[in-house]
Phi, psi and omega in degrees: 000130178272131178266122179261118177262131181234140176285147179260109186295128179081357182283144178251131181291130181292342181271303186262346178079007180278142179269149178063034177243358179272134169236155183227154175206161178239145169244201185292327186239343185229158171248127187246145170238141178220147176254131180279346182271312188243006177068022171294143174206150173208167181218152177222135179295142181295336176273000177081009185284327181285134176245146179297142181259104179077184180273135178285156181281118181238173179293341180278315186263007177291337183089190182092170182274135177260125181268123179249143176286145179294142183270142176250126182290151177256134177253124178258132177239149180293147176285120183295335183282347181264356181276142181269144182259000000 
């Protein structure tokens, strides 16, 4: 039996957060997902009996310091052509 792996359009990897990097395929008993960017993989039984064991490691729950860019405030001024005289 030849296994055909197909990309899932618009899907976001739960580990790395990249879009369009997940591919899926089925064997006789399971449906599998794999990320080509971060090597994430999981499987689900076709009958729905398997449940995930614990929380998967993602970019959000790995811990560590998150670097944020400094925010610049926006100043809104009224449009002079819209004021009534």
